[in-house]
C-alpha positions as CSV (number, residue, x, y, z in Angstrom):
1,M,40.6,52.3,-105.1
2,K,42.6,51.8,-102.1
3,K,41.2,55.3,-100.6
4,V,37.8,53.6,-101.1
5,K,38.4,50.6,-99.5
6,F,40.0,52.2,-96.7
7,L,36.8,54.2,-95.9
8,F,34.9,51.3,-96.3
9,L,37.0,49.4,-93.7
10,T,36.7,52.5,-91.5
11,A,33.2,52.4,-91.8
12,F,32.7,48.8,-91.2
13,V,34.8,48.8,-88.1
14,A,32.8,52.0,-86.5
15,V,29.6,50.2,-87.2
16,F,31.0,47.0,-85.4
17,A,32.5,48.8,-82.5
18,G,29.1,50.7,-82.2
19,C,27.3,47.5,-82.2
20,Q,29.5,46.0,-79.6
21,S,29.0,49.0,-77.4
22,E,25.3,48.9,-77.7
23,E,25.5,45.1,-76.9
24,M,27.6,45.8,-73.9
25,L,25.4,48.3,-72.6
26,E,22.4,45.9,-73.0
27,K,24.3,43.1,-71.3
28,S,24.9,45.8,-68.5
29,S,21.4,46.9,-68.1
30,E,20.5,43.1,-67.6
31,N,23.2,42.5,-64.9
32,D,22.4,45.7,-63.0
33,K,18.5,44.5,-62.7
34,T,19.2,42.8,-59.3
35,T,21.7,45.5,-58.0
36,P,20.5,48.8,-56.4
37,T,21.8,51.6,-58.4
38,G,22.2,55.3,-57.4
39,D,24.5,57.5,-55.5
40,I,23.3,57.1,-51.7
41,R,24.8,54.0,-50.0
42,I,23.6,51.3,-47.3
43,T,26.6,49.7,-45.7
44,I,26.1,46.5,-43.6
45,K,28.7,45.4,-41.3
46,G,29.5,44.0,-37.9
47,E,31.4,41.3,-36.2
48,G,31.8,37.7,-37.5
49,M,31.5,38.9,-41.0
50,T,32.7,36.6,-43.8
51,N,32.3,38.9,-46.8
52,P,33.7,42.2,-46.3
53,A,32.3,43.7,-49.3
54,T,29.6,46.3,-48.4
55,R,27.9,45.8,-52.0
56,A,27.3,42.7,-53.8
57,T,25.0,41.5,-56.8
58,D,22.3,40.7,-54.3
59,G,23.1,43.2,-51.5
60,K,24.1,40.3,-49.3
61,V,26.5,40.5,-46.7
62,E,27.4,37.2,-45.1
63,F,28.0,36.7,-41.2
64,E,29.0,33.7,-38.8
65,G,25.5,32.4,-38.0
66,G,23.5,34.3,-40.5
67,Y,23.6,37.1,-43.3
68,A,22.0,40.3,-44.0
69,T,20.4,42.0,-47.1
70,G,19.8,45.2,-48.5
71,A,23.5,46.6,-48.8
72,G,24.3,48.5,-52.1
73,L,23.5,52.0,-53.8
74,Y,20.2,53.4,-54.1
75,N,18.3,56.6,-55.0
76,G,17.9,59.3,-52.4
77,T,14.0,58.8,-52.4
78,D,14.1,54.8,-52.3
79,Q,12.8,52.6,-49.3
80,P,15.0,49.7,-49.6
81,V,14.6,46.7,-47.2
82,V,17.3,45.6,-44.9
83,E,16.7,42.7,-43.0
84,A,18.7,40.2,-41.1
85,H,18.5,36.4,-41.4
86,P,19.7,34.0,-38.7
87,D,20.9,30.5,-39.6
88,G,19.2,27.5,-37.9
89,G,20.8,27.5,-34.4
90,Y,21.3,31.3,-34.1
91,E,19.4,34.3,-33.5
92,V,20.2,38.2,-34.0
93,S,22.5,39.5,-31.4
94,Y,22.5,42.9,-32.6
95,F,21.1,44.8,-35.6
96,Y,20.8,48.5,-36.0
97,G,21.6,51.4,-38.1
98,G,20.4,54.8,-39.6
99,P,22.1,57.9,-40.8
100,T,25.1,59.4,-39.1
101,N,22.9,62.1,-37.4
102,E,20.8,59.2,-36.2
103,P,23.0,55.9,-35.9
104,K,20.1,53.7,-34.2
105,K,17.0,55.0,-36.0
106,Y,16.3,51.5,-37.0
107,D,17.2,49.1,-33.7
108,Y,16.4,45.5,-33.2
109,S,16.6,45.6,-29.8
110,Q,14.1,48.0,-29.2
111,S,11.6,46.9,-32.2
112,G,12.1,43.0,-31.8
113,T,12.0,42.9,-35.5
114,S,14.9,42.0,-37.6
115,L,13.3,43.5,-41.2
116,F,13.4,47.3,-41.8
117,E,12.1,49.7,-44.4
118,V,14.4,52.2,-44.7
119,D,13.3,55.8,-45.7
120,L,16.7,57.0,-47.0
121,G,15.8,60.7,-47.3
122,G,19.0,61.2,-49.4
123,Q,21.6,60.2,-47.0
124,D,23.8,57.2,-46.6
125,H,22.7,54.8,-44.1
126,T,24.9,52.3,-41.9
127,F,24.0,49.2,-40.4
128,H,25.7,47.0,-37.7
129,C,24.7,43.3,-37.5
130,G,25.6,40.3,-35.6
131,F,24.5,36.9,-34.5
132,K,24.7,34.6,-31.8
133,E,24.2,30.9,-31.1
134,K,20.5,30.5,-30.1
135,K,20.6,29.1,-26.5
136,R,17.7,28.3,-23.8
137,N,18.0,26.7,-20.5
138,L,17.1,23.1,-19.9
139,T,16.1,22.0,-16.6
140,V,16.3,18.2,-15.9
141,N,14.6,16.8,-12.8
142,A,14.5,13.4,-11.3
143,G,11.7,12.1,-9.6
144,T,11.6,9.9,-6.3
145,G,13.5,6.9,-7.2
146,G,16.4,7.7,-9.2
147,S,18.6,10.4,-10.6
148,V,19.4,12.0,-13.9
149,S,22.4,13.3,-16.0
150,P,22.7,16.2,-16.2
151,S,21.1,17.3,-13.4
152,G,19.7,21.1,-13.0
153,T,19.4,23.6,-15.2
154,N,22.0,24.4,-18.0
155,S,22.2,26.6,-21.3
156,Y,22.4,24.8,-24.4
157,R,22.5,25.3,-28.2
158,V,18.6,25.0,-29.5
159,K,18.1,22.4,-32.5
160,K,21.0,20.7,-31.3
161,P,20.2,17.1,-29.6
162,I,21.5,17.0,-25.7
163,D,22.4,13.6,-24.3
164,I,20.1,12.8,-21.1
165,T,20.3,10.0,-18.8
166,A,18.1,8.6,-16.2
167,T,19.3,5.9,-13.7
168,P,16.9,4.3,-11.1
169,D,17.6,3.6,-7.4
170,N,18.0,0.3,-6.2
171,G,14.4,-1.1,-5.9
172,Y,12.9,1.1,-8.5
173,E,12.3,1.0,-12.3
174,F,12.3,3.8,-15.0
175,T,8.8,4.8,-16.1
176,G,9.6,7.5,-18.8
177,W,10.4,11.1,-19.7
178,T,7.9,13.7,-19.2
179,I,7.9,17.2,-20.3
180,T,6.8,19.6,-17.5
181,E,7.3,22.9,-19.1
182,G,8.6,24.4,-22.6
183,D,8.5,23.2,-26.3
184,V,11.3,20.5,-26.1
185,T,11.2,17.4,-27.7
186,I,12.6,14.0,-26.6
187,N,13.5,11.7,-29.1
188,D,12.6,8.5,-27.4
189,P,10.7,9.4,-23.8
190,S,10.6,5.6,-22.8
191,S,14.6,5.1,-22.9
192,L,17.0,5.5,-20.0
193,T,19.2,7.3,-22.3
194,T,17.8,9.7,-25.0
195,T,17.9,13.1,-26.5
196,A,16.4,16.3,-25.8
197,T,16.2,18.9,-28.4
198,L,15.5,22.8,-27.2
199,H,13.7,24.9,-29.6
200,N,12.6,28.3,-28.6
201,T,11.9,28.4,-24.9
202,N,13.2,27.1,-21.8
203,S,12.3,23.9,-20.8
204,T,11.9,21.5,-18.2
205,I,11.8,17.6,-18.2
206,T,11.4,14.9,-15.4
207,A,12.5,11.6,-15.1
208,K,9.9,9.4,-13.6
209,F,10.6,6.2,-11.6
210,I,8.3,4.0,-9.8
211,S,9.2,1.5,-6.8
212,S,9.8,-2.2,-8.0
213,K,9.7,-3.5,-4.4
214,F,7.3,-5.4,-2.7
215,I,6.5,-6.7,0.7
216,I,4.9,-10.0,1.5
217,V,3.2,-11.2,4.9
218,G,2.4,-14.8,5.4
219,N,1.7,-17.3,8.5
220,N,4.0,-18.1,11.4
221,G,4.4,-14.2,11.8
222,Y,6.5,-13.7,8.6
223,V,7.3,-10.7,6.8
224,I,9.2,-10.6,3.6
225,T,11.2,-7.8,2.0
226,P,13.9,-7.3,-0.5
227,S,16.2,-7.4,2.5
228,G,15.1,-10.8,4.1
229,A,12.4,-12.6,5.8
230,Q,11.5,-11.8,9.3
231,Q,9.3,-13.3,12.2
232,T,7.0,-10.7,14.0
233,G,4.7,-12.7,16.5
234,Q,3.6,-15.8,16.1
235,C,0.1,-15.2,14.0
236,D,-0.9,-15.5,10.6
237,W,-0.4,-12.4,9.0
238,K,-3.4,-11.8,6.4
239,Y,-3.4,-8.4,5.0
240,V,-0.4,-5.3,4.3
241,A,-1.1,-1.9,2.9
242,Y,1.0,1.2,2.5
243,G,0.5,5.1,2.8
244,N,2.4,8.1,3.8
245,G,5.4,6.7,4.8
246,R,3.5,4.1,7.0
247,Y,2.7,0.3,6.8
248,F,-0.2,-1.5,8.3
249,V,-0.6,-5.3,8.7
250,S,-3.4,-7.2,10.1
251,G,-3.5,-10.7,11.3
252,K,-5.2,-13.9,13.0
253,M,-4.0,-15.3,16.1
254,E,-5.2,-19.2,17.3
255,E,-5.6,-18.5,21.1
256,S,-6.8,-21.8,22.9
257,S,-10.6,-22.1,21.9
258,S,-10.9,-18.8,19.9
259,F,-8.4,-16.4,18.1
260,T,-7.7,-12.6,18.0
261,A,-6.9,-10.2,15.5
262,P,-3.2,-8.3,16.1
263,Y,-2.1,-5.5,13.9
264,M,1.3,-4.2,13.4
265,T,2.8,-1.1,12.2
266,S,5.9,0.1,10.4
267,S,7.4,3.4,8.9
268,D,10.0,2.0,6.8
269,G,8.7,-1.8,6.0
270,E,11.4,-3.3,7.9
271,N,11.3,-2.3,11.4
272,W,7.9,-3.5,13.0
273,N,6.0,-2.7,16.1
274,L,3.8,-5.2,17.0
275,T,0.8,-2.6,18.6
276,S,-2.3,-4.3,19.8
277,K,-5.0,-7.0,19.3
278,M,-8.7,-6.6,18.6
279,G,-11.0,-8.5,20.8
280,T,-11.4,-12.3,21.1
281,G,-13.0,-13.6,18.1
282,Y,-12.3,-11.1,15.7
283,E,-10.9,-12.1,12.3
284,P,-9.4,-9.7,9.5
285,I,-11.2,-8.7,6.5
286,G,-9.0,-6.3,4.6
287,V,-6.8,-3.2,4.8
288,A,-6.8,-0.2,2.7
289,F,-5.2,3.5,2.6
290,G,-6.5,6.7,1.3
291,N,-7.2,10.2,2.2
292,D,-4.3,10.0,4.8
293,K,-5.8,7.1,6.6
294,F,-5.7,3.5,6.7
295,I,-9.4,1.6,6.8
296,T,-9.2,-2.0,8.2
297,S,-12.4,-4.3,8.9
298,Y,-12.6,-7.2,11.2
299,S,-15.7,-9.9,11.8
300,T,-16.9,-12.1,14.5
301,S,-19.6,-14.9,14.0
302,Y,-22.2,-12.1,15.1
303,S,-20.9,-8.7,14.0
304,T,-18.5,-6.9,11.9
305,A,-16.4,-3.7,12.9
306,T,-14.8,-1.3,10.4
307,Y,-12.2,1.2,11.6
308,F,-10.2,4.2,10.1
309,V,-6.8,4.7,11.5
310,S,-5.2,7.9,11.8
311,N,-1.3,9.1,11.3
312,D,-1.1,8.8,15.2
313,W,-2.7,5.2,15.2
314,N,-6.0,6.2,16.6
315,F,-8.9,4.2,15.6
316,T,-12.2,5.6,14.7
317,G,-15.3,3.2,14.1
318,S,-17.2,3.6,10.9
319,Q,-19.6,0.8,10.3
320,P,-21.4,0.9,7.1
321,H,-24.4,-0.9,8.2
322,S,-25.1,-3.1,11.1
323,T,-26.2,-6.3,8.9
324,F,-23.5,-5.5,6.0
325,I,-20.4,-8.3,6.1
326,P,-17.4,-6.8,4.2
327,Y,-15.2,-8.8,2.3
328,S,-12.7,-6.6,0.6
329,V,-12.1,-2.7,0.6
330,A,-10.1,-0.6,-1.5
331,Y,-9.4,3.3,-2.3
332,G,-9.3,5.4,-5.6
333,D,-10.5,8.5,-7.1
334,K,-11.0,9.8,-3.8
335,M,-13.2,7.6,-2.1
336,F,-13.3,4.4,-0.2
337,V,-15.5,1.4,-1.8
338,M,-15.9,-1.6,0.2
339,V,-17.6,-4.6,-1.0
340,G,-19.7,-7.6,0.7
341,K,-22.8,-9.3,1.7
342,Q,-25.9,-7.8,3.1
343,D,-29.3,-9.6,3.2
344,G,-28.3,-12.2,0.9
345,Y,-27.3,-10.0,-1.9
346,G,-24.0,-8.2,-2.9
347,Y,-23.5,-4.6,-1.9
348,S,-20.9,-2.1,-2.0
349,Y,-20.6,1.2,0.3
350,T,-18.8,4.1,-0.7
351,M,-17.1,7.0,1.3
352,D,-16.1,10.2,-0.5
353,D,-13.1,12.1,0.8
354,Y,-15.1,15.0,1.6
355,S,-18.0,12.9,3.5
356,T,-18.0,10.8,6.8
357,T,-21.2,8.7,5.8
358,W,-21.1,5.4,3.7
359,T,-23.5,5.2,0.6
360,R,-24.8,1.8,-0.5
361,K,-25.1,0.7,-4.0
362,V,-26.3,-2.8,-4.9
363,I,-24.0,-4.8,-7.1
364,G,-26.6,-7.8,-8.1
365,G,-27.1,-11.3,-6.9
366,I,-23.3,-11.8,-6.3
367,T,-21.1,-11.8,-3.5
368,P,-18.2,-10.2,-4.1
369,V,-14.8,-11.5,-2.7
370,D,-12.2,-9.2,-3.8
371,I,-11.9,-5.3,-5.0
372,T,-9.0,-3.4,-6.4
373,F,-8.2,0.0,-8.1
374,N,-6.3,0.9,-11.1
375,G,-5.7,4.9,-11.2
376,D,-4.8,5.3,-14.7
377,L,-8.1,3.6,-15.9
378,K,-10.0,5.2,-12.9
379,K,-12.0,2.1,-12.4
380,F,-12.5,-0.4,-9.4
381,I,-12.9,-4.2,-10.3
382,A,-14.3,-6.6,-8.1
383,L,-14.6,-10.5,-8.5
384,G,-17.5,-12.4,-7.2
385,E,-17.5,-15.7,-5.6
386,W,-19.0,-17.6,-8.7
387,G,-16.4,-15.9,-11.4
388,E,-18.1,-12.7,-11.9
389,V,-16.1,-9.7,-13.0
390,Y,-17.8,-6.2,-12.2
391,A,-16.5,-2.9,-13.1
392,F,-17.3,0.2,-10.7
393,S,-16.4,4.1,-11.7
394,R,-17.6,7.2,-9.9
395,Y,-20.0,8.3,-12.4
396,F,-21.4,5.1,-14.2
397,G,-21.7,2.7,-11.1
398,W,-21.7,-1.0,-11.2
399,S,-21.5,-2.7,-14.5
400,K,-20.7,-6.6,-15.1
401,S,-17.5,-7.0,-17.3
402,A,-17.3,-10.8,-17.5
403,E,-17.8,-14.2,-16.0
404,I,-15.0,-16.9,-15.6
405,S,-15.6,-20.5,-15.8
406,L,-17.5,-21.7,-12.8
407,T,-15.1,-24.8,-12.7
408,K,-12.7,-23.0,-10.8
409,T,-12.7,-21.0,-7.5
410,F,-10.6,-17.5,-7.9
411,T,-10.3,-15.3,-4.7
412,R,-8.1,-12.3,-5.9
413,V,-8.1,-9.8,-8.6
414,A,-5.7,-7.4,-10.2
415,V,-5.5,-5.1,-13.3
416,S,-3.0,-3.6,-14.9
417,N,-2.8,0.0,-16.6
418,D,-3.9,-1.3,-20.1
419,G,-7.0,-3.0,-18.6
420,T,-5.9,-6.5,-18.4
421,I,-7.8,-8.2,-15.4
422,V,-6.0,-11.3,-13.9
423,A,-7.7,-13.5,-11.2
424,V,-6.1,-16.2,-9.0
425,G,-7.1,-18.9,-6.6
426,K,-7.4,-22.4,-5.6
427,D,-5.2,-25.0,-6.9
428,G,-2.7,-23.1,-8.7
429,Y,-5.5,-21.6,-11.3
430,I,-4.9,-18.2,-12.6
431,V,-7.2,-16.4,-15.4
432,S,-6.7,-13.4,-17.6
433,S,-9.4,-11.2,-19.1
434,K,-7.2,-11.9,-22.5
435,D,-8.9,-15.0,-22.3
436,W,-11.5,-16.0,-19.7
437,D,-12.5,-19.3,-21.3
438,S,-9.1,-20.8,-20.7
439,P,-7.8,-20.4,-17.0
440,K,-4.2,-21.8,-16.6
441,Q,-2.8,-23.9,-13.9
442,I,0.5,-22.6,-12.5
443,G,1.5,-25.1,-10.1
444,T,-1.1,-26.7,-7.8
445,Q,-1.4,-24.7,-4.6
446,N,-3.6,-22.1,-3.9
447,W,-2.9,-18.6,-5.1
448,N,-3.6,-16.3,-2.3
449,D,-3.1,-12.8,-3.9
450,V,-2.0,-11.2,-6.8
451,I,-1.1,-7.3,-7.5
452,C,0.1,-5.1,-10.5
453,L,3.3,-3.6,-10.1
454,N,4.9,-1.4,-13.1
455,N,2.7,-3.5,-15.2
456,K,4.0,-6.6,-14.0
457,F,1.6,-9.2,-12.3
458,I,2.9,-10.6,-9.2
459,A,0.9,-13.8,-7.3
460,I,1.7,-15.4,-4.0
461,G,0.5,-18.7,-2.7
462,D,0.6,-21.3,-0.4
463,N,3.9,-23.1,0.4
464,G,6.2,-19.9,0.0
465,L,5.4,-19.6,-4.0
466,I,5.6,-16.8,-5.7
467,T,5.5,-16.3,-9.8
468,Q,5.4,-13.2,-12.0
469,S,3.9,-12.4,-15.4
470,A,4.5,-9.5,-17.9
471,D,1.2,-9.8,-19.7
472,G,-1.3,-12.2,-17.3
473,I,-0.7,-15.0,-19.9
474,V,2.6,-16.3,-19.4
475,W,4.0,-17.0,-16.0
476,S,7.3,-17.8,-14.7
477,N,7.7,-21.1,-12.6
478,P,6.7,-20.7,-9.4
479,E,9.6,-20.6,-6.8
480,Q,9.8,-20.5,-3.1
481,V,10.8,-17.5,-1.2
482,K,13.8,-17.8,0.8
483,D,15.0,-16.9,4.4
484,A,18.4,-15.0,5.2
485,L,20.5,-18.1,5.1
486,G,18.9,-19.0,1.8
487,N,16.5,-21.9,3.1
488,A,13.0,-22.1,1.4
489,L,10.1,-20.9,3.3
490,N,7.4,-23.7,3.4
491,I,4.8,-21.0,4.4
492,N,1.4,-19.8,3.1
493,L,1.8,-16.3,1.9
494,N,-1.3,-14.4,2.0
495,A,-0.9,-10.7,0.9
496,L,1.6,-8.2,-0.7
497,C,2.0,-4.5,-1.7
498,A,4.6,-2.1,-3.2
499,I,7.1,-0.6,-1.3
500,Q,7.3,3.0,-2.0
């Protein structure tokens, strides 16, 4: 009986052991499903290897900055895939391998690919892999009127934000960052201090600045700049324009029973050269700059005269028409546009940069008193004596935009980059295209000129007053400009322009 029990127990143990062995074989088979098997080895190694094992359950070997896959044992006829995988912000530094007799059969530096389908051919293969921080060059430039930090060209890791700062010079304002080359991204292009992030290519960015200074001319020979007020001559300066590093100012001087039209020039807006006078009876009408020359017009009781003024201050006559009376002139979109009156009707005369003749265009039954140009909109805006507002472009000609209340008199016009139009005039009235029907009285003095500088409107007027607005609706309280001693100037201010 004991013998039978012993035989039975032995048989049971054998069966149990067999089952266990079979189960282990099955599990081993399951585990090996993701593991290469065979007698031909692929080894992956290199600098920065964090997992020295050449065979892992997934054939993965980790490095600083990435990992490689495909290590392990294979059958001699297999064609396994070996691949390098850089982490974000890294790139392949080197990746090559092959059998002993051809150690660089597969080479990233030659092929440009980091994935190889390996033909083992019954031979062991060794691959060498390494990663490096992915860096690209960023060039940071500053436009006229400011500085940047960092400046110039430096190398940075990609995908990592780089602090950048723009600093405007005195008298300039920052207008934004622009990308001039590459695929760099800027977190906030409108902010003085922000970050830039490189991606795949060398890149260049530029900080843009624009002048926030302006020059004002007025009666009694006064010229007002950011450094103070000065008197040049005893005439009333009526118009001022800037171009190519030069300023041109025209004025009117009473002399006995008549008057003359002096003009002066400057290369810095501070030091002036009172050059000459036009003939007796001439009164200035306007001045503008474009195509490397100034244009200025004058009128008498019986005729008008228009001149182009060259870099060396030579005057060349260019009268649009003998009966045309110009009232204002502007330059933009590679052409001069002069507006005025002829035979009782409103006309404009245009001259392209590539032409020497004037072309007449009818505006309508209005007499335009002022014209200005906006470069962003590529439009001229003209103001009529009865409150009409007309727009002009090279390809579409003149079109009526609006009509201001006829109960007020407006004499000058300006337009911002977003298309907001502002007109100023007598008795302190200012009106905006945001609400043509509701002129606002900003003080009681006449407003004689208005410009838009950096999307800010600036108006000047009688009694030395100046006011500013960011939107054309809400204006600052009028203040008097002051001389070097801090004394208010009780003079009429007639014209202003930006100092570049």
